Each structure stands twice: as C-alpha cells, then as structure tokens.
C-alpha positions in Angstrom: 158.9 93.4 -72.8 159.9 95.3 -76.2 157.1 95.1 -79.3 158.9 92.8 -82.1 159.0 93.8 -85.2 156.0 91.5 -86.2 153.8 88.9 -84.1 153.9 85.4 -85.9 152.3 82.0 -85.5 155.6 80.6 -85.1 157.2 83.0 -82.3 153.1 82.5 -80.7 154.0 79.0 -80.3 157.7 79.2 -78.9 156.8 81.7 -76.7 158.1 80.9 -73.1 155.8 81.0 -69.8 157.5 83.2 -66.9 158.1 81.9 -63.7 155.1 84.3 -62.0 152.3 86.3 -63.6 152.0 87.2 -66.8 153.8 88.5 -69.9 152.9 90.1 -73.1 154.5 89.9 -76.8 153.7 93.3 -78.1 153.2 93.4 -81.9 154.8 96.2 -83.9 151.8 96.5 -86.5 149.1 97.4 -84.6 149.5 99.3 -81.7 148.5 97.8 -77.9 147.7 94.2 -79.5 150.3 91.5 -78.3 150.3 88.1 -77.5 149.6 87.2 -72.8 151.4 84.5 -71.9 151.1 83.9 -68.2 153.4 80.6 -65.7 150.2 78.7 -66.8 150.6 78.7 -70.0 147.7 80.2 -71.4 148.4 82.0 -74.5 145.5 85.0 -75.2 145.4 87.7 -77.7 144.9 91.0 -76.4 144.2 94.7 -77.2 145.5 97.7 -74.8 143.4 101.2 -75.5 142.5 104.2 -74.2 138.4 105.0 -73.6 138.4 108.6 -72.3 139.8 108.5 -70.0 140.2 104.7 -69.1 143.2 102.3 -70.2 141.7 99.2 -71.1 142.7 96.0 -71.8 140.1 93.6 -74.1 141.1 89.7 -74.8 140.4 89.4 -78.1 140.5 85.5 -78.1 142.6 82.7 -77.1 145.6 81.0 -79.0 146.4 78.5 -81.4 142.2 78.7 -81.1 142.1 82.2 -82.8 145.7 82.8 -85.6 147.7 85.9 -85.1 146.4 87.4 -88.4 143.2 87.0 -87.5 143.7 87.9 -84.0 145.6 90.8 -85.6 142.9 92.0 -88.0 140.3 91.9 -85.4 142.4 94.4 -83.1 143.0 96.6 -86.1 139.4 96.8 -86.5 138.4 97.4 -83.0 141.2 100.5 -83.5 140.3 102.2 -86.3 136.1 101.8 -84.0 138.3 103.3 -80.9 139.5 106.0 -82.8 136.6 107.5 -83.7 135.3 107.3 -80.6 132.3 104.8 -81.9 133.3 101.6 -80.0 134.3 100.5 -76.6 134.3 96.6 -76.6 135.3 96.3 -72.8 132.6 98.3 -72.0 130.4 96.8 -74.4 131.3 93.4 -72.7 131.1 94.8 -69.9 127.3 95.8 -69.8 126.4 92.4 -71.8 127.5 90.7 -68.6 125.5 93.2 -66.4 122.6 93.1 -69.2 119.4 92.1 -67.5 118.5 87.6 -68.5 115.3 86.6 -69.9 115.4 85.0 -65.7 115.5 88.5 -64.4 112.7 89.5 -66.4 111.0 87.2 -65.2 111.6 88.0 -61.4 110.5 91.6 -62.1 107.4 90.5 -64.0 106.7 88.3 -61.7 106.9 90.6 -59.0 105.4 93.6 -60.1 102.8 92.3 -62.9 101.3 88.9 -61.8 100.0 89.9 -58.6 97.2 92.4 -60.8 96.0 89.0 -62.0 93.3 86.4 -61.0 95.2 83.1 -59.0 94.4 81.1 -61.8 96.0 83.0 -64.3 99.1 83.6 -61.6 99.5 79.6 -61.3 99.2 79.1 -64.9 101.9 81.7 -66.1 104.3 80.6 -63.3 104.1 76.9 -64.6 104.2 77.9 -68.6 107.6 80.2 -67.3 109.1 77.9 -64.7 108.6 74.5 -67.2 108.3 76.2 -70.6 110.5 79.8 -70.8 112.9 79.6 -68.1 113.9 76.1 -68.9 115.1 77.5 -72.9 115.8 81.1 -72.4 116.4 81.7 -68.6 120.2 82.3 -68.6 119.6 84.3 -72.1 120.1 88.4 -71.9 116.2 90.1 -72.7 118.3 92.0 -75.7 119.9 88.9 -77.4 116.4 87.5 -77.6 115.2 87.2 -81.2 112.5 86.0 -83.0 113.8 83.5 -84.4 113.9 82.2 -80.8 110.4 82.7 -79.7 109.1 81.2 -83.2 111.3 78.1 -81.7 110.0 78.0 -78.0 106.2 78.0 -79.6 106.8 75.8 -82.2 108.2 73.2 -79.5 105.8 73.7 -77.4 102.7 72.9 -80.1 104.9 70.4 -82.0 107.4 68.1 -79.2 104.5 69.1 -76.1 101.7 68.8 -78.7 100.1 71.6 -76.3 99.2 74.2 -79.0 96.7 76.2 -77.0 99.0 76.5 -74.5 101.8 77.7 -76.8 100.0 80.7 -77.5 99.1 81.3 -73.5 103.1 81.6 -73.8 103.3 83.9 -76.4 101.1 86.0 -75.0 102.7 86.1 -71.3 106.1 86.3 -73.2 104.4 89.6 -75.2 103.4 91.2 -72.1 106.7 90.8 -70.5 108.2 91.7 -73.2 106.0 95.2 -73.5 107.4 95.9 -70.0 111.5 95.3 -71.0 110.1 97.8 -73.4 109.2 100.6 -70.3 111.9 99.6 -68.4 114.7 101.0 -71.1 116.0 97.0 -71.3 115.0 96.7 -75.0 113.8 99.0 -77.9 111.6 96.3 -80.0 109.3 93.1 -78.9 110.8 89.9 -80.1 107.5 88.6 -79.6 105.6 90.9 -82.3 104.4 88.9 -84.9 104.3 85.4 -83.9 102.2 83.4 -85.4 99.2 81.9 -83.2 98.1 78.2 -83.4 94.5 78.6 -84.5 92.3 78.0 -81.8 88.2 77.1 -82.1 86.2 78.5 -79.3 83.8 76.0 -77.6 80.6 77.0 -77.7 78.6 74.3 -75.6 75.3 74.5 -73.9 73.0 72.6 -72.0 69.5 71.9 -73.0 66.2 71.9 -70.7 66.3 68.1 -70.8 69.8 68.3 -69.5 69.9 70.7 -67.6 67.2 68.8 -65.8 69.0 65.6 -65.7 72.1 67.3 -64.1 69.6 68.9 -61.9 68.7 65.1 -60.7 72.0 63.7 -60.3 73.0 66.6 -58.0 70.4 66.3 -55.2 71.1 63.0 -55.9 74.7 63.1 -54.8 76.3 62.2 -50.9 78.7 65.7 -51.2 76.9 68.8 -50.4 79.4 71.2 -50.7 80.6 71.1 -53.9 76.9 69.7 -55.1 75.9 73.1 -53.9 78.6 74.8 -55.2 78.0 73.5 -58.8 73.9 74.8 -57.7 75.2 78.1 -57.3 77.6 78.1 -60.5 75.1 76.5 -62.7 72.5 79.4 -60.5 73.8 83.1 -61.3 76.6 82.3 -64.3 79.3 82.9 -62.0 83.0 81.7 -62.4 84.1 79.1 -60.7 86.9 80.7 -58.8 84.7 83.6 -57.9 82.3 81.0 -56.5 84.4 78.7 -54.2 86.5 81.7 -52.8 82.8 83.5 -52.2 82.9 84.6 -48.2 79.9 85.3 -46.8 80.2 89.0 -46.4 80.0 89.7 -50.2 76.3 88.5 -49.7 73.5 91.1 -48.8 70.9 88.3 -48.6 68.1 90.7 -47.3 68.2 92.8 -50.6 69.5 90.0 -52.7 72.9 91.1 -54.5 76.4 89.5 -54.3 79.1 92.1 -54.7 82.3 90.4 -55.8 85.3 92.3 -55.1 88.0 92.9 -57.3 90.7 90.4 -56.1 88.1 87.8 -56.9 87.0 88.6 -60.8 88.4 87.7 -63.5 88.6 91.5 -64.8 89.7 92.9 -61.9 86.8 95.0 -61.2 84.1 95.2 -58.4 81.4 93.2 -60.1 78.0 93.7 -58.5 75.0 91.4 -59.3 71.4 90.2 -58.2 70.3 87.0 -57.3 68.1 85.3 -58.4 65.1 83.6 -55.8 66.7 80.6 -56.2 70.1 81.9 -55.6 68.9 83.1 -52.4 66.9 80.3 -51.6 70.1 78.0 -52.0 72.3 80.6 -50.2 70.1 80.3 -46.8 69.7 77.2 -47.3 73.6 76.3 -46.7 74.1 79.4 -44.3 71.5 77.9 -42.3 73.2 74.7 -42.0 76.4 75.8 -41.6 75.2 77.9 -38.5 73.4 74.7 -37.0 76.9 72.6 -37.7 79.4 75.6 -35.8 76.7 75.8 -33.2 77.1 71.3 -32.6 80.8 71.6 -32.9 81.3 74.6 -30.3 79.0 72.6 -27.7 82.0 70.3 -28.1 85.0 72.7 -28.5 84.4 75.8 -27.5 87.7 77.0 -29.8 86.6 76.3 -32.6 86.4 79.7 -35.2 82.8 80.0 -37.5 84.5 79.7 -41.5 84.3 83.0 -43.5 83.1 80.7 -46.5 80.5 79.6 -48.4 82.3 76.6 -49.3 85.1 75.6 -47.0 87.5 72.8 -47.4 88.5 70.8 -44.2 91.5 72.7 -44.0 89.4 75.4 -42.7 90.1 77.7 -46.5 88.2 77.2 -49.2 87.1 75.0 -51.3 89.6 74.3 -54.7 88.0 71.5 -56.5 84.7 70.2 -57.6 86.3 67.7 -60.1 85.4 64.6 -59.0 82.2 65.3 -57.7 81.9 67.2 -61.5 82.5 64.0 -63.2 79.8 62.0 -61.4 77.3 63.9 -61.2 78.0 64.0 -65.4 78.5 60.2 -64.9 74.5 60.3 -63.5 73.0 62.5 -65.2 74.4 60.6 -69.0 76.4 63.7 -70.1 79.4 61.5 -70.6 81.3 59.9 -73.5 83.9 57.1 -73.6 87.7 58.4 -74.3 90.7 56.1 -73.2 92.0 56.2 -69.8 95.5 58.2 -69.3 98.2 58.1 -66.7 99.9 60.6 -65.2 102.2 61.0 -67.8 99.7 61.2 -70.7 100.4 57.6 -72.1 96.7 55.1 -73.1 96.3 52.6 -70.1 96.0 49.9 -72.1 94.9 45.9 -70.8 97.5 43.0 -70.6 96.0 41.9 -73.9 96.7 45.4 -75.5 93.6 46.8 -75.3 92.9 49.9 -74.6 91.1 51.1 -71.4 87.7 53.4 -71.8 86.2 55.7 -68.9 83.2 57.5 -68.7 84.3 61.0 -69.2 82.1 64.3 -68.7 81.0 65.9 -72.6 80.7 69.8 -70.8 83.1 71.4 -68.4 82.1 73.1 -65.5 82.9 76.4 -67.5 79.9 75.4 -70.0 77.5 76.0 -67.0 78.3 79.9 -67.6 77.5 79.5 -71.3 74.4 77.5 -70.5 73.3 80.8 -67.7 74.1 83.5 -70.5 71.9 80.7 -73.2 68.5 81.1 -71.4 69.2 85.0 -71.2 69.5 85.3 -74.5 66.3 82.8 -75.1 64.1 84.9 -73.0 64.9 88.3 -74.7 67.8 89.9 -72.4 70.2 92.1 -74.2 73.4 91.6 -75.2 74.5 94.3 -72.8 72.2 93.0 -70.3 74.1 89.4 -70.2 77.4 91.1 -70.2 77.1 93.2 -67.0 75.2 90.2 -65.1 79.0 87.9 -66.4 80.9 90.4 -65.4 82.1 91.0 -69.1 83.9 95.0 -69.3 84.1 94.7 -73.4 81.0 94.0 -75.3 83.2 91.7 -78.0 83.2 89.2 -75.0 79.8 88.9 -74.8 79.2 89.0 -78.8 79.7 85.8 -78.6 76.3 84.7 -77.6 75.0 86.5 -80.8 74.4 83.5 -83.1 71.6 82.5 -80.0 69.2 85.2 -81.0 68.0 83.2 -83.8 65.3 81.7 -82.1 64.3 84.3 -80.3 64.2 86.6 -83.4 62.5 84.5 -85.4 59.6 83.8 -83.0 59.6 87.6 -83.2 59.1 87.2 -87.1 56.5 84.6 -85.8 54.3 87.4 -84.3 54.2 89.4 -86.9 53.3 86.8 -89.3 50.2 85.6 -86.9 49.0 89.0 -87.0 48.9 89.2 -90.9 48.4 85.3 -92.0 46.5 86.7 -95.3 50.0 87.3 -97.2 51.3 83.4 -96.5 48.8 82.7 -99.5 51.6 83.0 -102.7 50.2 85.8 -105.3 49.4 84.0 -108.8 48.0 87.7 -110.5 50.4 87.9 -113.6 49.2 91.6 -113.5 51.4 92.5 -110.3 54.2 91.8 -111.6 
C-alpha cells in the first residue's frame, strides 16, 4: 500500500478492513512505521526494521488504545536506537518470551540441588515453593523479579499467613535458588539479597533430672513399645529424630558399640560415626532380640515373611515416620504439659456451644529438646564444646556454641575447689595499712 503524507487518528479510525488477510497504511514521517488492519477489523501499529541481515516486524500496540502520535513517537525512538545498533525490540521481546520463569527456576533447583538435602528439608522446601512462592511468582520471569517482589512475599507470609519463622525459611530457600540462577547465567544480581528477616528467638529448653526421671517412668508405663524405644534412643544418643526413625540395623556395630550414620541420613550430609553408651547398647540389644523372636514366630506361620532392616519398623514394612501421638501421651503422664487452646485443622480455636475456649494438655517440651538435654548433661559433666559437637554431629563450632552458657555450673564448681583449698581468704581484711 502506498505511503500517506502523515498518518492521523482520523485516518486510522476510517481505515477499512480488507476482505482477506491484512493491509498496512504506512506513515510518511517515520520509515517502517504503519497501521496494520486485519480482515477481522483489528488495528495495530507496527514498525518494520532491519537488524543485521534480518528483516523484522515489531508490533507496538493496538489502536485506539494507542494514539497515532504516541505510537509514532515510540517508533521514532526505537528507530534511532536500532540505527545505532544498540536495540532490537523484536529480539528483546523474543528473549523475554524464552526467558526462564520462577517456575523453571524451581524445577531446576528441585531436580539438581534439592536431592542433596535431608528428606525433612526437601519436604519443607517443596511445601513452601508449591504453596507460597509459585502461586505468587511462578509465572514471572526470573530476570523480572525485584527486591520489592521478595519483600512483599515475605511480608504476606509473615502478616497474612501469620508464620514469621516460615517466612524466613522461604527467603533462605529463594536466596539459594537465585544464587544458582546467577551461576546459570540467568541473572546478574540476586533480588533476595538484603531482605530483612523476622527476629527469631532460639529455644533453649532442657529437661532437668526430675523431668528426665518422670519422662522415663512414663515411657516404661506406655503400651506402644516401638515409638517408646525410639524416644529412649533419642534420649540416650542426642540424635536427631529422623536419624533415629530411619536407622537400619546395618548402621550399628553392636560388638564395638558404634553407630555409623551414612551421609544420606544426617542433616550435614556427612558420615557421622558416634560411640554408644552401655544403656544405649543394652536398649538396642533388647530391641533386636525382641524383633528376631517376633520374626521367628511369624515365619513359622508364613514362610514368605522377610526381616525388616529398620530398627523401628512401621506396620507397612517401612521405617517409623512419626512418634507425635506417643510423645503427647508420655508428656501428659510425666506432667510435662501446659494448657493451651484447642485448634481445628484450619487453625481456628475450638469453642463450646456456650462460647468457651476448649483447652487441652499440650507438651511444653519438644522431641528435639531431648537433643539439647543430652548436650546439657555432657556440659554439666565437664565435656568440652568440640567433644559435644562431635557427639551431636555438628560441622561448625558456632552451632555448638549455643551450649556455652551451660558451663556456668561446672565452672562455678571448679572455682569452689580453689576456695576449699584456701579457706583462710574468706575472712575480709580490715587492716588499713594493707591499703
């Protein structure tokens, strides 16, 4: 179609649609700028240009959403940048279309990096990405994510979901994923850097001797032997819950009293070899003897029965995965509970018909606090922080440093020994000449 002297809004409005295909009204002011009209009546502004050896056509916007003047100015600006060889609008748009999204980032992070982490961590991160990150940012390109987007996600997770600690975990996972995106040359800067975390208070709950005794008595009186024995091993070794529940018999050298945890079973993803105490060995031997006796009895009835490799097997033949029910029960028996409001599955407080809040007994000590208690016993016995770190499987001394304050008692006892040797110094001096 021949060029017209100057395309106007009025001419664009009056332009008729072709019977088939499309036709273009070219503008006389900006080379390559024109109005495209389709047989269906759609009108849009375009810019034809050459980039290298390629002839390209870029759609600026539709009419009348865009006026002729605005579209012409944009076309002129583009042309100047194109002529300098610094801009290719169609190529840029194509790049953006092909640019990896946050969904793509998650899938690669999940497949390449997440398998290196412990099972519990993997499950938590999958839950956070699928329920929090992807619904908000999944369709966005990685390069388009800004710090403000991350701040908003952190704020919503903190305030709307009311999960401030989980909000921090989301940020930690995103930071690692975007760092990997930099390594993969997807972006140059991490938008998660600098996000301010919610304050977290480290929980330091230790069972004293009276509480340990009460808990031990409650465990001995409980009817569920498998989960009870798992809790006992937790108390005797200071191991993490997942390490105990997923333990297999081939990890234990009963004769030499050694538990070798493979890297796949430890949080730090490193092999951890730890000696077992006499009570721990006695517990394991008892568990093994009972398991072998039960297997022999079952095998008499069913020759297809196979031995479970797990120290704490479930009914499905796999390892025990949860001991929560037993833990709540024994804590209640041991008096290690507080009254708290009962909540339903939606997290709502349950009330009676009269409007009174239903209160329940809930443990004031976590299963993980058994690990802290194990460390506190070692400290009170004079064990050094490096030794405690080795027993617990810490890879950094800073992790073990949280128990340093527990040294007050053994240090005070050590200081008292000096006082016992030099009791004459207890008397306050009143000799002024000594001053």
